[in-house]
N, C-alpha and C positions, 0 to 999 in steps of 0.2 A: 936585772933580770932574774937573776939566782934566787933575791926575796920572793918574786913571782913565783917561779919554780917549787920552790918548798910551801910555800901558801896549795899549792896544786895537789901537794904530796899529803896534805894534810887529809883526819877521817872526813870527807862529807857528808856533813847528815842535814841533809836536805830536807829529811821530813820530822824534824823537831821544831814544829812552826815556831811555839814561845821559843825555842834556842837557837831560832836564825838570828835572835835580835842581837847574840852575842856573836853571830859568826859574819867573816866582811865579804863584801858579794864578790865571792868569787865564783869559778863556774863549779856545779850549775845549779848553783842557787839563784832560788827566783823570789818573787815578793812575798811577804812573810805574811800570812793571813792569821786571821783573829781566830781564839785560842781554837783549838779543834785537835783531831785524833785520828790516827791511820782508819782505827774503828768507828770514828764519830762519822766522820766528812759522807755526806751523800746531794751534793750539790755540785754545780760546773765546775767550783774548785776543786772537785777530787782530782784532777788529772796533777797536779801540786802536791796530792800528798798519796793517794791508793789508787788506783786507775780503776779497779773494782769495784770503787764508790758510784763510779758512774753508771751501773747499772738500775741506782735507785733515784736518778736525778729527776725522770716524772717527763713533763712538758717543756718544751725549749727555756730555759735560761741564760739570762745576759748576765756576768759580773764583768766592773772595772774595777779595782784596785790599786791604790796609788798611797807608798810607804813613803816615808822620811825617816833614815834612821840615823841619831846624832850621834852614837857611838861610835860609827865608822865613816860619818859624814857623807854618808851614800842616800840615793834617792832609787826606787824602783817604781814601775809603773804594770800592768798586765791587766789583758782583756781575755774571761774565759766566755766559753760556748760550751754548753752541754743540752742530751736533750737522750731521755730511753722511748723506745721504740717496740712493743711488745718486751721482748728480754734481752733485749740490745740495747747497749748504751754507746755515748760515742762524747768524745768531746773534742773541742780543739784549744788553746791557747796560746798568747804570743806576751810578754813580760820583758821590759825591757830593763837593764841595769847599770846604772851610773856608777861611782864611788872613786874614794881622793884615790892615787895613786893605783886606782885598778884598772882595765881597760873597758872600756866600754861593752858588752854586749847587749845581743836579741837573742832570747830563749823561743823555740818556736817547738809546740809539743801536739800531738794525735793519740787519741787514745783508744781504747774499744773496750765495753764490759762484755760479761754474755752470763747469764745466769738466773734466778730465780730471785725471790725477796729473802730466801731465807740462805743462798751461796751464793756469791757471784765471782768471777774469773777477770784480771782485767790484765792488760796487756796496753802501755807508752811507750811513744818513740819520743824522741829530744832532740832536737840540734841548736848548737849555738852558732850567732852570727856575727862577725867581729870584723874589725881591720887586719888584727892577727891573723896571718894565714893558717897556723897551727891551727888556733883557737876555732878558727872558720870551719877545718875540717871535724869537728868535735859531734862523735853522737850518742848517746845513751838509748838502753833499753831496758823499761822497768815490767814487773810482774808485781802483784797484787790481788790477794784473795782476802774476801769476806765473808764468812761463815754468823748467819743469826738465826742461830736455831730456836731462840723464844724469846717474847716480847723483851725481856727484862737483860739480855746477855750479847753481845756484838765480840767478836773475835777477830783479827785480821792478823795478816802478815804479810810485809810488801819486801822484795830486793830490788833494791837502787841502782841502774849501771850496771846490767847481768854483765855486759859484754867488755865491763872495765877498760872504755878505750884509753890511748896511749898517744898520744901527736905530739912530737917533736915535746917541748918542756913541760907537757900538760898531761896530767894525768886525772882521770875520774876514778878513783875508788871504789869498788864492788862496796853497798852498805847494803845494812838489813835493820827491819822493823818488827819488834811485837807487841801488838798493842789490842788492850782487852777495856769494853765499854759496858757500863752497866748502867740500870734506872731503877735504884730500888725503891723507888716512889711513884712508877709510873713515866709518863713522860712528860712530867716538869722541872723534873732534874735527871741528869746526865753527868754520869763518873767515866772520866779515861783515864789512861795510862797505857805510855810508847815507853817500850825499852828500845835502842835505836844504836847502833857502832858500824863499823866498817871491818870487815874481813881484815880478819889478824890483828884486831886491834879492840877483841873483847871486851878486856876491862878497861877500856879507854870511852865505852860508851858512855852514852846519855840516858838520863830519864826527866818524862815531861808528863806532869800531870793537868788535865782539864777538868773543869766544874762549867757546863752550861745550864742555867732555869730558866727556865719559859716562867715570868713572874705573872702576867696576866697577857690574853690572848695579844699580837702586837708587840710586846715587850720583852727583850728579855738579856738578859747579863750573862756574863760568861767571864771565867779566869782563868790563866795557864801559868804553868811552875815549872823550870826547866834547870838543870843542874848536872854537871859533870861526874862518874865513878872515878876516873882518874886523876893523873895529875893537874887537871883543869877543870877546876870546882866552882868555876862559874857558875852563877845564877842569875837568872833574867824573870822577867816577871810581865803578865800582861792580862791588861782587866778591858772589857769592851760591854757595849752598850746597845741593843740594835732595836729601833723601831719599825716595822713591819706596815704596810699598808697592802691592800689584794693585789696586787702587782708592781708593786715597787718598795724598797727596804734600802736602810740603810743603817752603817754599824761603821761604829766607832772602836778603834782599840789603841790604848794608849800604853806604854810599857817601860822597862826599861831596865840593863845588865849591872851588874854587882863593881862596884867599881866607878858609874858615872855613865852622864849620855842618857840619851831617851829615843824610843821609837815609835812612830807614830804612825796607823795605818788608817785610813778611810774606803770604803767598799760600799758600791754602789751595785743592788740587785734588780733585775727588770723579767718577768718570768710571765710565761704566759698562763700558769698556772697559779690559783689563787691562797697565799698564803695566810694564814688567819689573822685579820686587821686588828689595829688599837682601835677598840669600839668605841668612839666619844657621844656617839646618838643614844636612838633606841630603839634597836632592831631593826629589824626588814620586814618589807609585808609582799608577800608574792604573788600574782596573777595564778589562776589554775582553771582552765580552760578545758574542763571533762570533755568536752568533744573532740577539742586536738589530739590528748592527751590519750583518746579512746580511739584514735586512725592510725590505722598501719601505715609505717612510717619507709618498707621496704624498696619499694620502687623495681628499680632494674635489677639490684642485688638479691632481691627475693625471688625476681624469675628464674635469674641462673642459679640458684640453686644452698642460696646464703640464706644463714640462720635467722629469724627475725624473731624475738621476745613475745613474747600476746602482750597488744596494747594495757588489755584488761591489768593484765599483773603486773605489767608495768608502772600502772598507774598506779596501782596498790600499794608497792614496793616504794615510790616514791610518798606517797603519804604516811608511809611508817615511818621512812627517816628522817620525814621530815616533824614529823611529831616530836621527833627525840633531840631535834634540833636548836640548841640554845637559841641561835641567831634570830631564828625566825618569830617574829611576835603576832603575827597575822594574813590572813590569806582572804584574795577573794576569788570566791569560787564562780564562774562561769557557768550557768546551767544553761543546756538546748536538749538536743535530742538525744545522747547517750548512747550509739551507736553498741552495739553487740550487750547491752545489758537486758538482764529481765529482772524479775524480784528478786532473785535470790541474792545475785550479784549487789542491788540496789541497796538491799539489808546491809551489805557487807560495805558499799560504799558510806552508808549512814553511819555506820556505826564509824569509819575513819576518821567523819567527821568529829561523832561524839568525841573520838579518844584529843582529836587535835583542841579540843576545846578544853576535856579536862586538864593539858597539858599546857594549860595557860594561852595559848593562841584564840586569836581572838575573828572568826569567820564569816564574814558578809560574803550571803547571794545574792547572785544577780540571775534573774528569769527571762532565758528571750524567750525561744519557744516550748514550751513544755506540757506534758501531760499529765496525769495523775502520777505517774511512776518518775517521770524527773524531778516534779513536786514534792514526792514523799524522800525525796536524796535533799531537797535543798533546802525542805522546812526544817533539818536539824541545825542548822547556821545561828549563830548570836542574832543576827539581824536578814530579814529575807522582804527584797525590792525586787521590782519588776518596772520595765522600760516604757514609757506611755503607750507604744506597740507594740507590746509585748505579747504573744498568741499564749492565753490562760486555757486550754481544755481542761481543766480538772472539772470532770462531769461525771465520774464514777467509772467500774469498773465491769468490763465484758468480755465473753471469752467465745472465740469465734472457731467453726471447725467445718472444713468444706468438703464434703464425699462428693464421690467420681462414679456410685453404682451405674446410676444411671444412663452417665454420658458410657460406660463400658457397657453397658446392653445395646446403646446405637449404634456403636461400636459393632456388634458381635463379639467382641472380648470378652471371655469368661477366667475365672480367678482358681486355680483350684489353692484349697488351704489345708495345714494342719497345722492344730495350735495346740494349745493345752491353756484352761482357763478361758471364762466367761468374759475377765476382764483384758485379758490380752486383741486387744482393737484392732492394731496397729494395720493388718488385710484391711478391716471393713470402709477404710477409707476407700477402696478401689472396689468392693463386692458391697456395698449396700447406699441406698439412696438417700437415708438418714441416719442418725444416731440409733442406737441401739441403747438399751434400758440401762445396761451395766456402763457405757460409755459417757451415757447422761449422769447417771449416779454419781461417777466418779468425777465429773467434771464443775457439777452442782458442789459439790464435796468441797473440792479445793477453793473454786473462786467462793465459797464462803468463810472459808478462810481465810483468802488472802484480805478478802474485805475489811473480814473484822481486824483482821492485822494491819492493815490502812486505818482505817480507823481510832484503835487506837494510840497507833503512834503521832500521826498526823495531831491528833485533836490534843494531844500530853506536850507536843514539842511549841503549837503554835498558842494556849491553853485558850483552848474556844469547846466548844459543846460538839457532840456528834451531832447537833440538829443544827448545829449554823455548817458544819459541812456537806450535811446533806441536803443542804439550801441553797449552797456553792453549786454541788452537783444537779440542781434541777434549774439552774442557766444557763446551760447546753455549754456554752463561751465564756469565759468571763473577759472582763476591760480590766485594766488594772485598778482603775478606782475600784470597781466593784470588789476585786481581792482583796484590797486594802480595807476598806468599810465593813468586808465579812469577818475580818483578821486573820484571812491566808496569809497577811505581808505584814510590813511594817508602814510602806510607803512606796510612793512612785519616783522613782530618782531618773533624774535626770543626767547625760553622762559628763557635765559639766561641773556636778554636783559629787562626785567620786569622792574624788579628792578630800571635802570638807568633811566627807560622811567617817571617811577613813581616820582621819586626825582626831574624831571627837569618840571615836572607837577602842584606836591604838593610839594615844597619843605619845608623840617625841618619835615614832616608828616613821622610816621612810619607803616607798615603793622601790624594792630593787626587780628593773625587768628581768635580770636575769638570772635570778638565785635558784640554784639547785641543791638541798640535799648534798651531802658529803663532798661538794666540791672544791674544798681545800686540799692543800696538799697535805699529804697523810703522815703524822708523823710514827707512829708505830713500825717498830722496828720487822715486823711479822706482819701476817695478814688474820684476820680474824678469824674464829674457828665458824664453820657454815652451817645454813640449815638448807637441804637442799626440797626445792621445789619441782616435781616431776610431775609433768604438765600431761594428762587426757584428757584433751580439749578436741569436740565435733564427733564426727561419727565412729565406730570404732572398724578399723577393718584390719588385713596384714599386710607388711610391709614397712614404709618409710611414715611418719609422720609428714603431710604438709597442708600447703594452703592452695588451691585452685587460686591464679594467677589473675582469673578475670571475674572473683568473688563466686558466692554458694558456699557448700558446707566446708569444715577445715576438715581433715581427717584424725583421727588419732590410729597413729600405726602402732601395731606392738611391735615391731623389730625397734623403732625409736625408743618408745615408753620402756622396755625388756633391759635393752641398754644402760639408758639414763639410769634405771635402778643399780642393775650390776654396778654401773659408773662409780654412783653415790655410797653402795655400800663397801665399796674396795676403800674408796678416800678417806685417809687418817685425817683430813681438817672436816669432814661432814660429820657433824653430831649427833644430827637423825635428817627424818627423812617425812618430809609432808607430800601426799598422794593430792594432787589437785586435779578434781573429777569435776568435768564440766560435760558432761555426753550422757544422750538418752540411748545409746551402745549403737549396736553394731553385729558384726559377727561372732558368733558362737564361740569359731576356736580363738580368736585373738583376743577376745575377754578372755578367755581361758589362759591362755599365756602369760598374760597381765598380771590375773590373780596369782599362778603360779609363781612369777618371779617379784610379786606381793610377799608373799609367803617366804622365799628364797630370804629378801632383803630383809625382814625383820627377825631371820635368827640372826643376823649381825649386828643392829640398829632399831632403834625406835623408829616406826613408821604409823604416822595419822596418815586420815584422808579427808582431806576438805573439800566437800562438794558445793557448787555454785548454784549454780538458777536450775540444774538438773541433772540428777545421778541414776538415771534410772536402769532397767535389765543389765545389758551387757556393762553397762557406766556402776552400777551399783556393784555387779558380779567383781569387776578390779577394783574395788575400792574393799570389800568386805574381809579380806584377808590382813586389814589393817591392825592394830592393837589400838584402836581409838577410833570411830567416825565422827565428826561434827557437820552439822548442816544446817541452814539459815531457816528460821521458822515455817516458810513458803519453798523452801528445796522441792521439788518433785523427786519423790525419792521411790525405790522399788521396782514394781513393773516386774517380779520375779517371774518370767516367765522365757517359752521358746516358739517358735511356731518358723515354720514355711511355707512359703506361696513362690506360686511362675504361673503367667498366663496361660490361656489356651486360644491361639491365632487362630484356627482354623476358620471362625466363623468368622473373622474380619479379611485376613488374605483368602481365603480359598473360597466361602461362599461372597463374597462380595467383590471383590478384587482380582478373581480369575487363578488365585496362585494356588499350584499344585504341589503337594509334597507327601512322598511312597517313601515308607520307613521298610528296611530289609533286616531284620537280627535274629542273631542265635540264642534269645534267651529271654526268659516273659517279661523279666524287669531291666532290660538295656537299653529303654527310653525312657526311663519312668519321671528322669528329669527333664523330657524334650517339653517344645513350646511349642508344639503344633496342637496335639490335641489333650482333652482332659483325661484325669486320672482312670484307670478303671479301678474297679472297689477292691482288688488286689494290690494295686499300687496305692491305692490312698492307706489302706491298712499298713504297708512296710512303711513310708512316710511317715506316718500316727505315730506307729511304733519305734519307729526314730527321734521323732521329735518329744515321746514321753521319754527314753530313756535318756535323754540331753535335760527334758526338766526336770527329773528323779534326780543325777546327777546337781543339777545348779542349786534346787531347795537342800542337796543333803553337804552341800560344802558351804551353803547360808546354816542351816541347821548344829552345822559343829563351829563354825568361828563365832557366830555369835552365842551360842552355851544357849541355844532353843530347843526345845521338842521337834521332831520332823515334820509333824501331825499339825503341830501348829505356823510352823512356815509354810506350810501347803497352805495353812487357812488365810493366811496374811498374805500369799502370795496370787500365784493364779493371775499375773497378767495386771494387780490392783495398784494404781499408783496413789503415793498417801505424800500430802504436804509434811514439811520437817515435822514439827510438831507430833503431827498423829506418826510418825514412822520412829519418831523415840518412844510415845507409849507403848510401840506397840514391838520395841525392842530391837530394830531395824538402828537405830541409830543412839548415842552414848551420848551428846552432848548440844547444845544449840550455840551457834555463832559460827564465825567467819573466817575466813582465811588467816587472819593475824591470830583469833585465840586456836587456831588448831596450831600457828608455830608457838607459840606459849607451852601447848602442851607438848610439843614437841621437845623443847627446854627441857620443861621440867621432867619428863621423862628419861632423857638422856643427862642429868644427872647437871645441868648446865648451872652456876649460879645465876642469880638474877644480872648482877653487878656486871657480869658479862657480858660485852657486848659480841653481836654475831651477825654476819651476815648473811642476807638470802640470795641466792642463788637459783635462777632456772634452769631446768635440765628437760631434756626432751622440746625443743623448739620445732616448730614448724619450718620445713626448708618449700623453695618453690618448684617449678615448673621442672625441671630439668635434672633435679636431685634422687630422679625416680628414673630415668632412663634406662636403668637394669631391668625394667619391668619387675618388682616386687608386685605378690598376690596383692588384690584390694587395692589397690593404687593408684592406677595409670589406667586404666581401663574398665569397660562392663565389659559382662555376656553379649550385651547387643547395643553396642554406642550407639547407631543408627535411632536406637527407641528413647536414648537417656535425654531428658531434658535437664539437665545438672549442669554444672558450672560453665562448660563449653559453650553450652547453645543459650543458655537462660540471658545472658546479656544482650541479646540479640531481638528478644522479644519486647514488647510494648514494658511499661510500669507497672500497668493492672495486672498483665498479663506474668507478669514475674510474679510476682506476689501471689497470683492462684496457686501458680506454680510449687511455690515453697508450700503455703496454708495444704496442700492436699499432700506434701511427703514427695513429691515427685524431683526434686532437688538433689536428692540423695542418690550420689553415685554406686552405691553398693543396690540398688533396688533390685535389679536383676542379674545380678550375681550370683551365681551358684551358693550352696553350703546353707546352714542353718541362721537366725535371726534372734538376737536379743534385743529390741527392740524397744523403747519408751513409744504407746501405742498411737500417739497424732502429732502434729505439730500444734504445741497450747503457748496462745499468747493472748495474755491478759494483759489487758490497756483499757 
């Protein structure tokens, strides 16, 4: 017993993992790990070395280790569990130690860690179980700290057995570890050094050196060297090799100590998260179902107000990350209805497919039920196929505008309108029986631009003549065989033939139904810098951004957008900001607030505007303050103008339904916004002056930010809508390109090297129904909800009537709200 007591009094260097080879199985010694360091460990086994490492574990992991130490004739087994949820890591382990001349015991440990990827604090608790009653009462508490300030440096400090427990003849002395890890060549090679000593025995400490190298994905080597600094200069050496598959790993570590004897450790990993596997095949092929990816996934959580990423932006980020993933060699693109996509976003999707191909990925498109828009996207693939029963409405483009002026006359409703510019035609859908010459001119010009772009792109991609494409249009509805014969696709595909087509297109690759970019364990010590994509999606209004739970127009709330810009400009990890605008405008005040927030943000960081399908009126106003503006060739752009309108319901409610309303006022303009009777001449002049002032402010800001003469801005404004190419010719837009082009422009303006990887983070997500219970203006109500045929009532209408409501612009919740409007003049769909 005296000899055992002396062993208990020795410095317990339980942190020197390679050094454990020379230490007998005295408590609290656990199983020796393969070569590692307190600054490097970030898996479930961190509980044995540095509990702060539990913060970096990620999804659940299970490790089993078996050690046979021939130096001291001892055996050890250990089971380790760990996981991270948010900023909290947790771990549990049980280790069984048996040794010659020493008591058998079990060491049970629990640990928690809290922090970020840069800083983690951890605490561990361990107790011992043995037939020896004194040993059975021993327990210790460990504290750990890991700091990872950069991608290349990790520093750790650990205090083991803080409580320095004493039970009978057994003592667990307090010990300390200081460790540093460096990655001089990126994540491929990691070096670590640990200094370990027991309290009061600083000159009897021990140094351990660790090297870890990722030779190829899925195969790594490690080495550890440990030696004493005091009287005990014993040297221990450990070498290790690891083979990894996605969810399973195997490590063998062999070592020995000076003076003879060897130590063998076998470690088995099972993990919920994928590790980079040893790749013996030809890469992966993924299925990308565009309809599925473009569908909202929020469900009940979205209703309750939880943030839901915009499906289109989520898809765009997926394609961007997949393009850079060396594991991916091919994509099967399933193309159908493309919900929520118009021609601007279709051009971006097409460019994303072309970038995949330029990166060496093969793309095979399978067409289901498609029209010209969907075919426009699918034609960018290497090979295009349709199923025998596919519906192919590739029959040319047309535009529809629905006007309700005649309906209003029959109802006895008149509309008072104050606007600037003959092209600010938004009110005309309610006041005219047909299109005005100005509206017709704008639509004709835009349609011509879109048709020309569609013909040029498709004929180039398919290597056919424009005449052949127009021949296809004249057929009306194509069969798959007709489309193949006309050169619009490469063949008619049976489902059972897909595998053979893929083998020919991507030899050696295998289909991975679970593929996702960046789904493997992150090896970086710190996160990447970011490009923040701040979303302005839908009708611009006050308050918070939200998506109606039952469908309808999304709301881009000024409060949400402004706060997102402020967060991005303050976040040191954000290198630049991209303002993503896909909005036809809305409330003038809300648009002005967004514009001012952009001006403030660009004082601190580069701000690049990216326009989707539409960036018109208030949407353009929000974007005009950016350093650069990017648009697709057919993005609906401009519509610089302001209007105000209101109904006069006396003819309907009074003359036809017998409703009476009397007004008692104490000022001549007290009822200027009333909806009972039309404006007087004085009221019309007052409102027009209000509109004129707002319009002058609008064109003044455009003149300043675009560095254009104010008279020139007025000439191209006045409510006129331009296609992206025409807007660029007139100075309203800087460059042609989509979201990813804007991201690259933001990277360059921020001075981020091309070799540095950046994350895309989406800011300003819309929330659900109950997120706006506070009653923010412009979000959860309209001035006359009983007349609002918007998102609440529309689902109750028959599908055909729903479409009419949308085309007439009556689904907008802001329609009858007070306040000036800066809105795209009509709901325009080119199909």
